[in-house]
Biopython code that builds the backbone (N, CA, C, O; Angstrom):
import numpy as np
from Bio.PDB.StructureBuilder import StructureBuilder

atoms = [
    (1, "UNK", "N", (98.789, 96.035, 93.735)),
    (1, "UNK", "CA", (99.088, 97.443, 93.766)),
    (1, "UNK", "C", (100.520, 97.677, 94.266)),
    (1, "UNK", "O", (101.262, 98.464, 93.679)),
    (2, "UNK", "N", (100.902, 96.998, 95.342)),
    (2, "UNK", "CA", (102.251, 97.193, 95.865)),
    (2, "UNK", "C", (103.299, 96.692, 94.892)),
    (2, "UNK", "O", (104.336, 97.333, 94.717)),
    (3, "UNK", "N", (103.051, 95.564, 94.260)),
    (3, "UNK", "CA", (104.026, 95.023, 93.314)),
    (3, "UNK", "C", (104.279, 95.998, 92.173)),
    (3, "UNK", "O", (105.412, 96.144, 91.716)),
    (4, "UNK", "N", (103.233, 96.661, 91.715)),
    (4, "UNK", "CA", (103.371, 97.591, 90.594)),
    (4, "UNK", "C", (104.047, 98.896, 91.003)),
    (4, "UNK", "O", (104.649, 99.567, 90.165)),
    (5, "UNK", "N", (103.957, 99.261, 92.268)),
    (5, "UNK", "CA", (104.506, 100.535, 92.746)),
    (5, "UNK", "C", (105.590, 100.352, 93.799)),
    (5, "UNK", "O", (105.857, 101.264, 94.582)),
    (6, "UNK", "N", (106.203, 99.202, 93.822)),
    (6, "UNK", "CA", (107.188, 98.898, 94.855)),
    (6, "UNK", "C", (108.414, 99.809, 94.787)),
    (6, "UNK", "O", (109.074, 100.025, 95.803)),
    (7, "UNK", "N", (108.723, 100.339, 93.623)),
    (7, "UNK", "CA", (109.878, 101.236, 93.506)),
    (7, "UNK", "C", (109.743, 102.463, 94.399)),
    (7, "UNK", "O", (110.735, 102.970, 94.924)),
    (8, "UNK", "N", (108.511, 102.937, 94.568)),
    (8, "UNK", "CA", (108.288, 104.089, 95.459)),
    (8, "UNK", "C", (108.790, 103.765, 96.862)),
    (8, "UNK", "O", (109.492, 104.570, 97.473)),
    (9, "UNK", "N", (108.435, 102.603, 97.368)),
    (9, "UNK", "CA", (108.825, 102.227, 98.724)),
    (9, "UNK", "C", (110.304, 101.884, 98.815)),
    (9, "UNK", "O", (110.935, 102.161, 99.835)),
    (10, "UNK", "N", (110.858, 101.301, 97.794)),
    (10, "UNK", "CA", (112.289, 100.993, 97.808)),
    (10, "UNK", "C", (113.131, 102.259, 97.814)),
    (10, "UNK", "O", (114.182, 102.302, 98.454)),
    (11, "UNK", "N", (112.684, 103.280, 97.114)),
    (11, "UNK", "CA", (113.440, 104.527, 97.017)),
    (11, "UNK", "C", (113.166, 105.476, 98.173)),
    (11, "UNK", "O", (113.934, 106.412, 98.393)),
    (12, "UNK", "N", (112.108, 105.257, 98.903)),
    (12, "UNK", "CA", (111.753, 106.131, 100.020)),
    (12, "UNK", "C", (112.759, 105.938, 101.145)),
    (12, "UNK", "O", (112.936, 104.817, 101.621)),
    (13, "UNK", "N", (113.426, 107.011, 101.581)),
    (13, "UNK", "CA", (114.393, 106.880, 102.677)),
    (13, "UNK", "C", (113.717, 106.439, 103.973)),
    (13, "UNK", "O", (112.601, 106.865, 104.271)),
    (14, "UNK", "N", (114.375, 105.607, 104.724)),
    (14, "UNK", "CA", (113.839, 105.135, 105.997)),
    (14, "UNK", "C", (113.728, 106.260, 107.011)),
    (14, "UNK", "O", (112.980, 106.149, 107.982)),
    (15, "UNK", "N", (114.456, 107.328, 106.798)),
    (15, "UNK", "CA", (114.406, 108.457, 107.727)),
    (15, "UNK", "C", (113.119, 109.269, 107.590)),
    (15, "UNK", "O", (112.778, 110.040, 108.488)),
    (16, "UNK", "N", (112.406, 109.106, 106.482)),
    (16, "UNK", "CA", (111.131, 109.802, 106.296)),
    (16, "UNK", "C", (110.048, 109.111, 107.126)),
    (16, "UNK", "O", (110.162, 107.922, 107.423)),
    (17, "UNK", "N", (108.997, 109.848, 107.502)),
    (17, "UNK", "CA", (107.902, 109.197, 108.248)),
    (17, "UNK", "C", (107.294, 108.048, 107.457)),
    (17, "UNK", "O", (107.294, 108.049, 106.226)),
    (18, "UNK", "N", (106.784, 107.082, 108.182)),
    (18, "UNK", "CA", (106.171, 105.924, 107.538)),
    (18, "UNK", "C", (104.888, 106.329, 106.814)),
    (18, "UNK", "O", (104.183, 107.244, 107.238)),
    (19, "UNK", "N", (104.606, 105.644, 105.738)),
    (19, "UNK", "CA", (103.352, 105.814, 105.021)),
    (19, "UNK", "C", (102.275, 105.052, 105.780)),
    (19, "UNK", "O", (102.455, 103.879, 106.107)),
    (20, "UNK", "N", (101.163, 105.711, 106.058)),
    (20, "UNK", "CA", (100.070, 105.082, 106.801)),
    (20, "UNK", "C", (99.045, 104.516, 105.839)),
    (20, "UNK", "O", (98.576, 105.217, 104.942)),
    (21, "UNK", "N", (98.697, 103.258, 106.021)),
    (21, "UNK", "CA", (97.675, 102.600, 105.221)),
    (21, "UNK", "C", (96.442, 102.405, 106.087)),
    (21, "UNK", "O", (96.502, 101.756, 107.131)),
    (22, "UNK", "N", (95.329, 102.966, 105.652)),
    (22, "UNK", "CA", (94.083, 102.813, 106.391)),
    (22, "UNK", "C", (93.428, 101.498, 106.009)),
    (22, "UNK", "O", (93.271, 101.198, 104.826)),
    (23, "UNK", "N", (93.050, 100.721, 107.001)),
    (23, "UNK", "CA", (92.421, 99.424, 106.772)),
    (23, "UNK", "C", (91.019, 99.422, 107.353)),
    (23, "UNK", "O", (90.799, 99.881, 108.474)),
    (24, "UNK", "N", (90.068, 98.899, 106.578)),
    (24, "UNK", "CA", (88.741, 98.738, 107.150)),
    (24, "UNK", "C", (88.678, 97.398, 107.873)),
    (24, "UNK", "O", (89.682, 96.691, 107.948)),
    (25, "UNK", "N", (87.535, 97.046, 108.397)),
    (25, "UNK", "CA", (87.419, 95.836, 109.211)),
    (25, "UNK", "C", (87.659, 94.542, 108.447)),
    (25, "UNK", "O", (87.855, 93.500, 109.073)),
    (26, "UNK", "N", (87.651, 94.569, 107.132)),
    (26, "UNK", "CA", (87.854, 93.356, 106.347)),
    (26, "UNK", "C", (89.313, 92.969, 106.184)),
    (26, "UNK", "O", (89.604, 91.875, 105.701)),
    (27, "UNK", "N", (90.233, 93.833, 106.573)),
    (27, "UNK", "CA", (91.663, 93.577, 106.410)),
    (27, "UNK", "C", (92.342, 93.612, 107.772)),
    (27, "UNK", "O", (92.076, 94.492, 108.590)),
    (28, "UNK", "N", (93.207, 92.657, 107.999)),
    (28, "UNK", "CA", (93.922, 92.590, 109.267)),
    (28, "UNK", "C", (95.421, 92.627, 108.988)),
    (28, "UNK", "O", (95.903, 91.887, 108.130)),
    (29, "UNK", "N", (96.166, 93.470, 109.695)),
    (29, "UNK", "CA", (97.603, 93.612, 109.440)),
    (29, "UNK", "C", (98.375, 92.304, 109.465)),
    (29, "UNK", "O", (99.299, 92.121, 108.673)),
    (30, "UNK", "N", (98.013, 91.386, 110.363)),
    (30, "UNK", "CA", (98.774, 90.134, 110.447)),
    (30, "UNK", "C", (98.658, 89.297, 109.180)),
    (30, "UNK", "O", (99.549, 88.501, 108.885)),
    (31, "UNK", "N", (97.574, 89.464, 108.425)),
    (31, "UNK", "CA", (97.412, 88.720, 107.175)),
    (31, "UNK", "C", (98.048, 89.440, 105.990)),
    (31, "UNK", "O", (98.302, 88.822, 104.956)),
    (32, "UNK", "N", (98.303, 90.719, 106.127)),
    (32, "UNK", "CA", (98.895, 91.496, 105.037)),
    (32, "UNK", "C", (100.413, 91.589, 105.121)),
    (32, "UNK", "O", (101.086, 91.722, 104.099)),
    (33, "UNK", "N", (100.944, 91.521, 106.315)),
    (33, "UNK", "CA", (102.375, 91.731, 106.508)),
    (33, "UNK", "C", (103.227, 90.711, 105.758)),
    (33, "UNK", "O", (104.150, 91.093, 105.039)),
    (34, "UNK", "N", (102.936, 89.444, 105.910)),
    (34, "UNK", "CA", (103.767, 88.405, 105.292)),
    (34, "UNK", "C", (103.779, 88.495, 103.755)),
    (34, "UNK", "O", (104.859, 88.449, 103.166)),
    (35, "UNK", "N", (102.639, 88.622, 103.093)),
    (35, "UNK", "CA", (102.690, 88.757, 101.626)),
    (35, "UNK", "C", (103.427, 90.019, 101.170)),
    (35, "UNK", "O", (104.118, 89.999, 100.152)),
    (36, "UNK", "N", (103.282, 91.113, 101.919)),
    (36, "UNK", "CA", (104.001, 92.337, 101.558)),
    (36, "UNK", "C", (105.504, 92.157, 101.711)),
    (36, "UNK", "O", (106.278, 92.649, 100.890)),
    (37, "UNK", "N", (105.919, 91.450, 102.760)),
    (37, "UNK", "CA", (107.348, 91.221, 102.966)),
    (37, "UNK", "C", (107.935, 90.281, 101.919)),
    (37, "UNK", "O", (109.143, 90.310, 101.687)),
    (38, "UNK", "N", (107.122, 89.456, 101.286)),
    (38, "UNK", "CA", (107.613, 88.617, 100.193)),
    (38, "UNK", "C", (107.960, 89.478, 98.984)),
    (38, "UNK", "O", (108.913, 89.188, 98.260)),
    (39, "UNK", "N", (107.188, 90.532, 98.771)),
    (39, "UNK", "CA", (107.444, 91.445, 97.654)),
    (39, "UNK", "C", (108.649, 92.332, 97.963)),
    (39, "UNK", "O", (109.505, 92.555, 97.107)),
    (40, "UNK", "N", (108.702, 92.833, 99.201)),
    (40, "UNK", "CA", (109.794, 93.721, 99.618)),
    (40, "UNK", "C", (110.044, 93.509, 101.115)),
    (40, "UNK", "O", (109.258, 93.985, 101.934)),
    (41, "UNK", "N", (111.107, 92.813, 101.487)),
    (41, "UNK", "CA", (111.342, 92.439, 102.886)),
    (41, "UNK", "C", (111.380, 93.601, 103.884)),
    (41, "UNK", "O", (111.017, 93.411, 105.045)),
    (42, "UNK", "N", (111.805, 94.789, 103.471)),
    (42, "UNK", "CA", (111.908, 95.919, 104.395)),
    (42, "UNK", "C", (110.679, 96.818, 104.385)),
    (42, "UNK", "O", (110.730, 97.935, 104.900)),
    (43, "UNK", "N", (109.589, 96.358, 103.815)),
    (43, "UNK", "CA", (108.403, 97.206, 103.665)),
    (43, "UNK", "C", (107.868, 97.697, 105.008)),
    (43, "UNK", "O", (107.386, 98.827, 105.089)),
    (44, "UNK", "N", (107.936, 96.900, 106.048)),
    (44, "UNK", "CA", (107.367, 97.297, 107.328)),
    (44, "UNK", "C", (108.167, 98.408, 108.009)),
    (44, "UNK", "O", (107.694, 99.000, 108.979)),
    (45, "UNK", "N", (109.351, 98.691, 107.524)),
    (45, "UNK", "CA", (110.117, 99.831, 108.028)),
    (45, "UNK", "C", (109.627, 101.132, 107.407)),
    (45, "UNK", "O", (109.990, 102.221, 107.850)),
    (46, "UNK", "N", (108.795, 101.002, 106.374)),
    (46, "UNK", "CA", (108.376, 102.192, 105.640)),
    (46, "UNK", "C", (106.873, 102.419, 105.631)),
    (46, "UNK", "O", (106.406, 103.463, 105.175)),
    (47, "UNK", "N", (106.115, 101.453, 106.129)),
    (47, "UNK", "CA", (104.663, 101.622, 106.196)),
    (47, "UNK", "C", (104.165, 101.250, 107.583)),
    (47, "UNK", "O", (104.857, 100.577, 108.348)),
    (48, "UNK", "N", (102.961, 101.696, 107.894)),
    (48, "UNK", "CA", (102.282, 101.272, 109.112)),
    (48, "UNK", "C", (100.804, 101.163, 108.787)),
    (48, "UNK", "O", (100.308, 101.815, 107.868)),
    (49, "UNK", "N", (100.116, 100.345, 109.538)),
    (49, "UNK", "CA", (98.688, 100.148, 109.343)),
    (49, "UNK", "C", (97.919, 100.926, 110.408)),
    (49, "UNK", "O", (98.355, 101.047, 111.553)),
    (50, "UNK", "N", (96.780, 101.441, 110.007)),
    (50, "UNK", "CA", (95.910, 102.137, 110.924)),
    (50, "UNK", "C", (94.482, 101.769, 110.597)),
    (50, "UNK", "O", (94.134, 101.658, 109.421)),
    (51, "UNK", "N", (93.632, 101.572, 111.614)),
    (51, "UNK", "CA", (92.233, 101.273, 111.317)),
    (51, "UNK", "C", (91.555, 102.490, 110.695)),
    (51, "UNK", "O", (91.869, 103.633, 111.028)),
    (52, "UNK", "N", (90.641, 102.227, 109.804)),
    (52, "UNK", "CA", (89.877, 103.291, 109.167)),
    (52, "UNK", "C", (89.025, 103.978, 110.236)),
    (52, "UNK", "O", (88.352, 103.296, 111.009)),
    (53, "UNK", "N", (89.040, 105.318, 110.297)),
    (53, "UNK", "CA", (88.226, 105.982, 111.302)),
    (53, "UNK", "C", (86.732, 105.779, 111.056)),
    (53, "UNK", "O", (86.280, 105.773, 109.911)),
    (54, "UNK", "N", (85.986, 105.617, 112.114)),
    (54, "UNK", "CA", (84.535, 105.452, 111.990)),
    (54, "UNK", "C", (83.910, 106.805, 111.657)),
    (54, "UNK", "O", (84.575, 107.838, 111.729)),
    (55, "UNK", "N", (82.634, 106.791, 111.295)),
    (55, "UNK", "CA", (81.935, 108.037, 111.003)),
    (55, "UNK", "C", (81.918, 108.947, 112.221)),
    (55, "UNK", "O", (82.018, 110.166, 112.082)),
    (56, "UNK", "N", (81.793, 108.375, 113.406)),
    (56, "UNK", "CA", (81.784, 109.152, 114.633)),
    (56, "UNK", "C", (83.139, 109.813, 114.878)),
    (56, "UNK", "O", (83.204, 110.953, 115.339)),
    (57, "UNK", "N", (84.209, 109.100, 114.569)),
    (57, "UNK", "CA", (85.554, 109.651, 114.765)),
    (57, "UNK", "C", (85.861, 110.769, 113.783)),
    (57, "UNK", "O", (86.651, 111.664, 114.082)),
    (58, "UNK", "N", (85.244, 110.720, 112.621)),
    (58, "UNK", "CA", (85.488, 111.751, 111.598)),
    (58, "UNK", "C", (84.868, 113.084, 111.968)),
    (58, "UNK", "O", (85.346, 114.127, 111.524)),
    (59, "UNK", "N", (83.817, 113.073, 112.769)),
    (59, "UNK", "CA", (83.151, 114.340, 113.097)),
    (59, "UNK", "C", (83.649, 114.959, 114.363)),
    (59, "UNK", "O", (83.177, 116.025, 114.758)),
]
sb = StructureBuilder()
sb.init_structure("model")
sb.init_model(0)
sb.init_chain("A")
sb.init_seg("    ")
for serial, (resi, resn, name, xyz) in enumerate(atoms, 1):
    if name == "N":
        sb.init_residue(resn, " ", resi, " ")
    sb.init_atom(name, np.array(xyz, "f"), 0.0, 1.0, " ", f" {name:<3s}", serial, name[0])
structure = sb.get_structure()
């Protein structure tokens, strides 16, 4: 998905707020960061990871 839409992140100014990616328990940021940086080295300046809110947190 990122490889196909990487132009969005390359063109996004660093001065804009970071894009938040919600991750469920099956994904861990430390395992995603390195492959994403291979596609686009500055990606972590433009995105951040956040855990998916639980059902209790949503209410």
